[in-house]
N, C-alpha and C positions, 0 to 999 in steps of 0.2 A: 592426345593428352589434353584434357580440359583443365584450365586453371581458373579458379574462382576466388574472389576476394570480397570482403564486405565494404560498406560505405566508408568506414573509418580508414581503411587502407587507401582507397581512392582519394579521400579527402586529404591525406598526407601528401599525395602527389600533386593535387591541385585544390586550392582552398575554396572552390565553389561548391556549395551544398547541392545545387541543382545538377552540376556535372557529376558529382559523386553518386547521386541517386540514379542518374541515367546509366552510368557505367555499371553499377551493381545490378540493375535490371537487365542490362545487355549481356552480362556474363552468364556462363563461363566462356572463356576464350580458348581457342585451340592452340594459339601461339602468341608470343609477344607482338609480332607484326599485326596479327588480327586485332589485338587490343588497341594498338596504336591507331590503326585505320578507323576503328570505331570511335576512339577518343577524338580524333580530328573532326569527324563528322559532328559529334555532339558539341564540341567546343565552338566550332565556327558556324554551325547552322542551327543549333538548338538552345544553347545557353544565351541568355539575353545580356544586355549591357550591365545590369546590376550583378549578374553572376560573374562577369569579367572583373568588375571593381571589387567584389568580395574576394576573388582569388588574388588580386593584386595586394589587398590589405593583409593577406596571410603571410606575406614576405617581410622580413626586416629590410630596411633600406641598405644599399651597398655600404659596407663599413660599419653597420649596426648589428645588434644581436637580438633585438626584440621586434616582433611584428606589432602593428597597431591593433590588430584583431586577434582574438584567441586562436591558437593553432595547436596541432598535435605535437607530442614530444618527438616523434619521428621526423616530422616536417622541419622542426627547429634544428635537429641534428643534421639533416640533409642540407639545410641552408648554410649551416656553419661550414660543412665540407665543401660546398660549391663556391664559397667565398675564400677558401683557404689560400689559393694562389694570390688573390688580390691582397689579402692581409699580409702574406709573406713578403710581397714586393712593395708594400707601402712604407712611406716615410711620414714623419710628423707633419711636414708641409703638404704632402699629397693627400693625406687623410683630412686635413683641415680644408683643403680646396674641394675635396670630394663632398665633405659635409656641406659646404656653402653652396655648391652646385646642386646637390640633392634638395636643399631647401628652396632654391630658386626654381628648380624644375617642378616641385610639388606646388609651389605658389601659382605657377602658370597653368599646370594641367590638372591639378586637383587630386593626383594620386602619385605614389612613389615611382621612381625610375625603375622599370623592370627590364632586366637583361639576363640572358643565360650566362652567368659569370664563370662557370666551370672552366678552369684552365686559363683565365684571363688575368692579366696583371692590372694593378691599380691604374697605371698610365693608360692602358688600352681602354679600360672602362670609362675613365674620365674623358678621354678623347671622344668616345662614342656618345657620352652624355651631352657634351657640348654640341656635338653635331646634330643630335636629335632635338635639342632644345629649340632650334629654329623652326621646327615643323609646325604645321597647323594642328590644333588640338585633336580633331577627329582623325587626321592621318597618324598622329603619334599614338592615339588610342589603338588603332589597328596594329601598329608595329609592336606595341606593348603586348597585345594579345598573341601575336605570333611568337614573341620571346617567351611568354608564359607557356605556350605549347611545347617549345623546345625543352624547357625545364621539366615539364610533365613527362615528356618522352624519356628523358634521362632517368627520372625517378622510377618510371615503369620498368626500365631495364634493371634497376636495383631490386625493385619489388619482385619481379618475376625470377630474377637470378636467385634470390634468397629462398623462394618457394620451390623452384625447379632445379636447385643445385647447379645453377650455371648452365643448364642445357639450352637455354634460349638466349640469344644475343641480338641486340637491335642493329639496324643498319647504321653505319658510322655517320652518314650524312643523309638521314631520311628526307624524302621530298614532301613538303607540306603543300597540299593543293587547297588553296583558298580563293575566295572571290577577291577581286581588286579592291583597293581601299575605297575608291569612289563608289563602288557598288555597295560596300559594307556600310557606308555613311547612311544610305537610305534605310538599310536594314536596322542599324542602330536607332535611327529616329523612330522606326516602327516599333521596336522593342520598348522604347521609353513611353511612347503614346499608349501602346497596348497595356503595359503594366499599370500606368496611371489610370486609364479608363476602367480597368478591372477592379481597382481598389477604391476609386473615388467617383467613377462615372463621368469624370471630366478629363480631357486631355491636358497635359502639362506642356509648357513652352520649353523648347530647347534653347538655352541661353546663348546669345551671340557674344556676350562679354567673355573675356578671358581673364579678367581681374576684377576685384571689387570696385564699386562705383566711387568709393572714397579711399584714397591712398595718401601716403606721406613719405617724405625722404628728408633726412637730417644731415646737414653738412656742417662740420666744425671749421669755420673760416679762419680761426686762429692757428689751426694746424694745417689747413689746406687739405683736409681729408674727410671722408665720411665719418659720422659719429655713430659708432656701434655700441650696443649695450644699453641704449636709452629705452626705458619703459614708456610705452605709448598707450593711451586710453581714449577710446571713442565713446561718446555719450550722446543721447538725443533727448530733447525736451519733450515730455509727453503730457504735460498739463495743458489741456485744451482751453481752460478758462483764463489763463494768463500767459504772458510771454516773459522770458528773462529780460530784465531791464537794467540799464546802466545805473549804478549807484544804489541798487537795492539788493539785499541778500537773497539769493536764490536757494530755496530749499524744497525738497519733495517733488522736484520736476524733472531732474536728470536721471536717465536710466542708461546703464552701461550696454553698449552694442557689441563691444569686443575690445580685446587688449592684446598687445604683442610687445616684442623687444626688437629694436633695430638690429639688423645683421651687419656683416662686415662692410656692406655697401651702403649702410645708413638707411636701409629700407625697412619698413615695419612689418612687412608680411600682410597676411589677411586679417583685417580688422572687422570685417562684416561679410555676410554671405554674398556670393556672386549672383546678382539679379539684374535683369535688363532695365527694370524701372525701379528706381529708389523712391521710397515714400517721401513726399515733401515734408519739410519741417526744419527746426533749428538744431544744429549739431555743435558739439564741443569736442575738440581734440586736444589732449593734454600730454605734455612731455615732462618726464621726471628728470629735469636738468640738474637738480640739486644732487641727485645720486651720481650722475655722470661727472659733474664737476663740483665737489663739495665746497671749493673755495670761490666759486662763482657768485654772481650777484643774484641769480634767480633760483629760488628753491624748486620752482616748477613754472612751466609756461602753458597757458591755456588760450586757445583760439576758438572763438565762436563764429559760426557762419550759418547762413540760411540757404536751403535748397527750395526753390519756388516750384510751383506746379508746372510751369513751362520748362523746367530744367531737369525733370526726373530721369531723362534718358542720357544726360550729360555725365561726363566723368569729372570728379573733383579731386585734384591733386594739391595737397597743402604742404609744400616744402618748407623747411625751417632752416634758416641760416643762423648759426649760433656761434657766439664768442663768449668769453667769461663775463663780459659786462654789457652785452647787447645782443639783440636778436632781431631778425626780420623775416617776413614771410610774404607770399603772394599767391594768387590763384593760378595754379598751373593747369595744363590741359591733360 
């Protein structure tokens, strides 16, 4: 019995277009297990790092309903079913904690937390998220890819069952044969370099930073707790003819680099791209303190600082200690 599906079917199982095309070319398959064996080989040995990230973005985050990238209706329905146990066991506080840890995870790794959630409670998923958060980025990338393959295999079982009237069933715990994470690191690096050279003729650098070069953290000293919900704006002075000067109105020189809102821990998230070398220049970070405390003394707070040529590889952390009628800051590491 040969079973054939088109690219759209395979894309519903795994959101990588390269993966879907390779699977369509390799079909038809004699059985579900034949398809799964082929899928493992394509996913771990042929799909590059960009294909992995594309597949990750086709999932809604755990506890969410929408993916960050366009996805098929079938994939959205499957995602909802796969998270049904987690949502059924969730409470208001556990969902809030899950949301906060999802945001923290994405800030560190650059993609959403991927886990085969089928049959898992919210507490189980949250515990696994916290455990994996301590991983090195490339190690976590490998683990996320393995979890993506588990999800793909479960979806293949549904796909083949619907076509073959349930005549084929997958192994309950299929064995995934992949290279060790350390070996995959070099392969990932090769994928990134090869893809860059093919499109631009120049290799790109794999960033060693795991967070943006400029970050901030706001603490409300009057309450003794982090200040959440404060809008933060990062700008850079781009006028090469002049510099912002004390006592003079600055106009036409500041350009927005990024904006965010502080989370429950008082951290602003990603205000700029993660790069190894930040361009030297004068920056301004502003906090919408008036919105946070309408009865306070400051409608907003802006801090101007300069990154010199010799400091382009350093990390600049600008924490703000805030109370209704005073604030202080310092250069963190």
